C-alpha positions in Angstrom: 0.2 0.0 0.1 1.2 3.5 -1.2 1.6 6.1 1.6 0.9 10.0 0.5 3.1 12.7 1.7 0.9 15.5 3.4 1.4 17.6 0.5 0.3 14.9 -2.0 -3.4 14.6 0.5 -3.5 18.3 0.6 -3.3 18.2 -3.3 -5.8 15.3 -3.4 -8.4 16.9 -1.2 -8.3 20.1 -3.1 -8.7 18.6 -6.6 -11.1 16.1 -5.4 -13.6 18.6 -3.7 -13.2 21.0 -6.6 -14.5 18.5 -9.0 -17.0 17.6 -6.7 -18.3 21.4 -6.2 -18.7 21.5 -10.0 -19.9 18.3 -10.9 -21.1 16.6 -7.8 -24.7 15.0 -8.4 -27.8 16.8 -7.4 -29.8 14.4 -5.4 -32.9 14.8 -3.2 -31.2 13.4 -0.1 -28.4 16.3 -0.7 -30.5 19.2 -0.5 -30.0 19.5 3.4 -28.0 18.1 6.0 -30.7 16.5 7.7 -29.5 13.1 9.4 -33.2 11.5 8.8 -32.9 12.1 5.1 -29.2 10.9 4.9 -30.1 7.7 6.7 -32.8 6.7 4.6 -31.3 7.4 1.5 -28.0 5.8 2.5 -29.9 2.2 3.7 -32.2 2.4 0.5 -28.6 2.9 -1.8 -27.3 -0.5 -0.4 -27.7 -3.0 -3.1 -29.8 -0.6 -5.5 -28.7 1.8 -8.0 -29.4 5.4 -7.4 -31.5 6.1 -10.2 -33.8 3.3 -8.9 -33.6 4.6 -5.4 -34.8 8.6 -6.4 -38.5 7.9 -6.7 -38.6 5.3 -3.8 -37.0 7.9 -1.8 -39.3 10.9 -2.7 -42.5 8.3 -2.1 -41.0 7.3 1.1 -40.5 10.9 2.4 -44.0 11.8 1.2 -45.5 9.0 3.4 -42.9 9.1 6.2 -41.8 12.7 6.6 -40.4 12.4 9.9 -38.6 9.7 12.0 -42.0 10.0 14.2 -44.2 9.0 11.1 -41.7 6.0 10.3 -41.9 4.9 13.8 -45.8 4.7 14.2 -46.5 3.6 10.3 -48.4 0.5 10.3 -46.5 -2.6 8.7 -48.1 -3.0 5.6 -47.8 0.4 4.4 -44.0 0.1 5.5 -43.6 -2.9 3.3 -45.3 -1.4 0.4 -43.3 1.6 0.4 -40.4 -0.5 0.3 -41.9 -3.2 -2.4 -39.3 -3.7 -5.1 -35.9 -2.5 -3.1 -35.5 -6.1 -1.7 -33.9 -7.2 1.6 -37.1 -6.2 3.6 -35.2 -6.7 7.0 -33.7 -3.3 6.2 -36.9 -1.3 6.3 -38.4 -3.0 9.6 -34.9 -2.5 11.2 -35.3 1.1 10.2 -38.7 1.4 11.8 -37.1 -0.3 15.1 -34.4 2.3 14.8 -36.9 5.3 14.8 -38.9 4.0 17.5 -35.6 3.6 19.2 -34.8 7.1 18.5 -37.9 8.2 20.4 -37.8 6.2 23.0 -34.2 6.1 23.7 -32.8 9.5 22.5 -36.1 11.7 22.8 -35.9 11.9 19.4 -32.5 13.2 18.8 -29.9 11.7 16.3 -26.6 10.8 18.0 -23.9 13.3 16.4 -20.7 10.8 16.4 -20.2 7.7 14.2 -19.7 5.5 17.3 -22.8 6.7 18.8 -24.7 6.1 15.6 -23.6 2.6 15.8 -25.3 1.9 18.7 -28.8 2.4 17.0 -30.4 -0.6 15.4 -29.5 -1.4 11.9 -26.8 1.5 11.6 -23.1 -0.2 10.7 -19.9 1.7 10.5 -20.7 2.7 6.9 -23.9 4.7 7.5 -23.1 6.0 10.8 -19.9 7.5 8.8 -22.0 8.7 6.1 -24.4 10.2 8.7 -21.8 11.5 11.1 -19.6 13.2 8.2 -22.2 14.8 6.4 -24.7 15.9 9.1 -22.5 16.3 11.6 -19.3 17.3 10.1 -17.2 14.3 11.8 -13.9 13.7 10.0 -14.8 9.9 9.6 -14.8 7.8 6.6 -17.8 6.2 5.2 -16.0 3.1 3.5 -18.7 1.2 0.9 -18.2 -0.5 -2.1 -17.3 2.6 -3.9 -14.5 3.7 -1.4 -13.1 0.0 -1.5 -12.9 0.6 -5.1 -11.5 4.0 -5.0 -9.0 3.8 -2.4 -7.9 0.3 -3.5 -6.8 1.7 -6.9 -5.3 4.8 -5.9 -3.4 3.5 -3.0 -2.7 -0.1 -4.6 -4.0 -1.8 -1.3 -3.8 -5.7 -1.6 -5.9 -6.5 1.1 -8.9 -8.9 0.4 -12.1 -6.9 0.8 -14.0 -10.0 1.1 -12.6 -10.3 4.7 -14.3 -8.4 7.4 -10.9 -7.5 9.1 -10.3 -5.4 5.6 -12.3 -2.7 6.3 -10.1 -1.2 9.2 -7.2 -1.3 6.8 -9.0 0.9 4.7 -10.5 2.9 7.5 -7.3 3.8 8.7 -5.7 4.5 4.9 -9.0 7.0 4.3 -8.5 8.8 7.9 -5.4 10.0 7.1 -6.9 11.5 3.6 -10.4 12.6 4.4 -10.7 16.6 4.6 -11.1 17.8 8.0 -13.0 20.7 7.3 -15.5 19.3 4.6 -15.5 15.3 5.5 -19.0 15.2 4.2 -18.3 16.4 1.2 -15.0 14.2 0.9 -17.2 11.3 1.5 -19.9 12.0 -1.1 -17.2 13.0 -3.8 -15.8 9.5 -3.2 -19.2 8.1 -3.8 -19.8 10.0 -6.9 -15.9 9.0 -8.2 -16.7 5.2 -7.7 -19.8 5.5 -9.9 -18.3 7.6 -12.7 -14.7 7.7 -13.5 -13.8 4.7 -11.3 -16.6 2.1 -11.9 -15.8 -1.7 -11.1 -15.5 -3.1 -14.8 -15.6 0.2 -17.2 -13.8 3.1 -15.6 -12.7 6.1 -17.3 -9.6 7.0 -15.4 -8.1 8.8 -18.5 -10.5 11.6 -17.9 -10.5 11.3 -14.1 -10.2 14.3 -12.4 -7.9 12.3 -9.7 -5.8 10.3 -12.6 -2.5 11.4 -11.4 -3.2 10.1 -8.0 -4.6 6.7 -9.4 -1.6 4.4 -8.8 -3.2 1.2 -10.0 -4.3 3.0 -13.6 -0.8 4.5 -13.6 0.8 1.1 -13.4 -1.6 -0.3 -15.8 -3.5 -2.8 -13.8 -6.5 -0.9 -12.3 -9.1 -3.8 -12.9 -7.0 -5.9 -10.5 -8.4 -3.6 -7.6 -10.1 -4.2 -5.4 -8.9 -7.5 -4.3 -11.9 -9.9 -3.6 -12.2 -13.6 -3.5 -15.2 -14.9 -5.2 -18.7 -15.2 -2.9 -20.0 -19.2 -3.2 -22.9 -19.3 -6.0 -26.6 -19.2 -4.5 -27.7 -22.6 -4.0 -30.7 -23.4 -6.6 -34.2 -24.0 -5.0 -37.1 -25.4 -7.1 -40.8 -24.0 -6.2 -44.2 -24.3 -7.4 -46.4 -21.0 -7.6 -49.7 -21.8 -7.6 -52.0 -19.4 -9.2 -55.3 -20.7 -7.5 -58.9 -18.7 -7.7 -62.1 -19.1 -6.1 -64.4 -17.7 -8.9 -62.7 -14.2 -9.8 -60.9 -14.0 -6.6 -56.9 -14.9 -6.1 -55.7 -16.8 -3.0 -53.0 -14.8 -1.7 -51.0 -16.1 1.5 -48.7 -13.6 3.7 -45.4 -15.5 4.6 -44.2 -16.1 7.9 -43.1 -13.2 10.3 -39.3 -14.4 9.9 -37.1 -16.1 7.5 -36.9 -15.2 3.7 -39.5 -12.3 2.4 -41.0 -12.2 5.8 -44.8 -11.1 6.0 -45.0 -10.2 2.5 -47.7 -11.7 0.4 -47.3 -14.3 -2.5 -49.5 -16.5 -4.3 -48.8 -19.9 -2.6 -45.1 -20.7 -3.4 -44.3 -24.6 -2.7 -40.7 -26.3 -2.7 -40.6 -29.0 -5.0 -38.6 -30.9 -2.4 -41.9 -31.1 -0.2 -43.8 -32.9 -2.5 -41.9 -36.2 -2.4 -41.7 -36.5 -6.3 -39.1 -38.6 -8.2 -36.2 -36.2 -10.0 -37.8 -37.3 -13.4 -41.4 -36.2 -12.4 -43.6 -35.7 -15.4 -46.4 -32.6 -15.2 -49.4 -34.7 -14.3 -47.3 -35.8 -11.3 -46.4 -32.5 -10.3 -50.2 -31.4 -10.6 -51.3 -34.5 -8.5 -48.8 -33.8 -6.1 -49.7 -29.9 -5.6 -53.5 -30.5 -5.4 -52.7 -33.3 -2.7 -50.7 -31.0 -0.8 -53.4 -28.4 -1.0 -55.7 -31.0 0.8 -53.5 -31.7 3.5 -52.0 -28.6 4.3 -54.6 -26.3 4.1 -57.9 -28.3 3.7 -58.2 -27.3 0.5 -59.4 -29.0 -2.8 -57.5 -27.7 -5.8 -58.1 -28.7 -9.4 -54.7 -27.4 -11.0 -52.9 -27.6 -14.2 -49.1 -26.7 -15.3 -48.9 -23.8 -17.3 -46.9 -23.8 -20.3 -44.8 -21.0 -20.0 -41.1 -20.6 -19.0 -40.3 -20.9 -15.3 -39.4 -17.7 -13.4 -35.9 -17.3 -11.9 -35.0 -14.9 -9.1 -31.8 -14.6 -7.5 -31.0 -14.0 -3.8 -27.6 -13.6 -2.1 -27.5 -17.1 -0.8 -30.5 -18.9 -3.1 -31.5 -18.9 -6.8 -35.2 -19.9 -7.1 -36.8 -21.2 -10.3 -40.6 -21.2 -9.8 -43.2 -23.1 -12.3 -46.4 -22.1 -12.5 -49.7 -24.1 -11.7 -53.3 -22.6 -12.2 -56.2 -23.9 -10.7 -59.3 -23.2 -9.1 -60.1 -23.9 -5.2 -63.7 -25.8 -5.0 -63.9 -25.7 -1.1 -63.4 -22.2 -0.1 -63.5 -22.4 3.6 -59.8 -20.8 4.4 -59.9 -21.6 8.3 -56.4 -23.7 7.7 -54.9 -21.4 5.1 -52.4 -18.8 5.8 -53.9 -15.8 4.0 -57.2 -14.6 2.0 -59.0 -14.1 -0.9 -58.2 -10.9 -3.0 -59.7 -9.5 -6.0 -57.7 -8.2 -8.9 -58.3 -4.5 -8.2 -57.2 -5.1 -4.7 -53.7 -6.9 -5.6 -51.8 -3.7 -5.9 -52.7 -3.0 -2.4 -50.7 -5.9 -0.9 -46.8 -5.6 -0.1 -45.2 -8.2 -2.6 -41.6 -9.3 -3.2 -39.9 -8.7 -6.4 -40.4 -12.5 -7.3 -44.2 -12.2 -7.1 -44.3 -9.5 -9.8 -42.4 -11.6 -11.8 -44.7 -14.6 -11.4 -47.6 -12.0 -12.2 -46.0 -10.6 -15.3 -45.1 -14.1 -16.6 -48.7 -15.6 -15.9 -50.3 -12.6 -17.8 -48.2 -13.8 -21.0 
């Protein structure tokens, strides 16, 4: 890892912040230094592109303009506001954090990164972002952009897949971060990482910090950051059952813990739970699903496999493949079914995960 002199550090700060003042992105959460706005945007931006987040952020702020509004929000509305962003535990933790702020902090935000990490769901990166942008504390905000930018600037060879590597970057950036404008410095690094110093197609030849980018100057920019590959997601086969009673849909709410907790879907049944041979036929699958409905839900289902391509959806650790079945329920007593009947018009009111949206799209084909 390269060590910069104090003169180089000062030169880098001036170059970076001058560029940011001229070219920094105009984003809705940057128009003030309100910690609530910074927090919501940073949680949304995890695993999601900026342009995707903007309309979600604006709607979220319209629905829950204050920490108090978020703390008091009904869960169904909360999940609906988050629908499509995925990783729903994030928004549940946000509500828990909002309630913690009201009960333990009298609604006032802690002003240091160390104190902010005491809040539910706020890790080192988000704490650094809030503390530096809202409260001007000179602390790094180390996310994927910071890993990529500083690994290339300083040729840091440590594996970013290892948790202890974060401390290497935090120590390195702490020596370089602007003491006067830490929030702008961290946001400039975010913008640099999403423009000139992207993962696969960087444009360092035109970058404002080209002369500081040692990996680029050495012709090995794409070798950074160093990161071991994650294991591939485990494949899991499901059946998505499009079951109706007359013109209403059978929708079920998923359990309150586990994947897609409390969200609504049509019945998703693991093929592994149907006791089928590996080379099962469509007729055998249909019979097994009908029998499953009778045994688990006390419902008589008559179904058939739909001649459409299965839906695939990849989570962090699993890759789901869902075959679609459609049918009618002729015994509509839902006493043993974890859900309810929903009209087509009311479907849009339920919070549903992205995989369910894909199922609807495939069904309507």
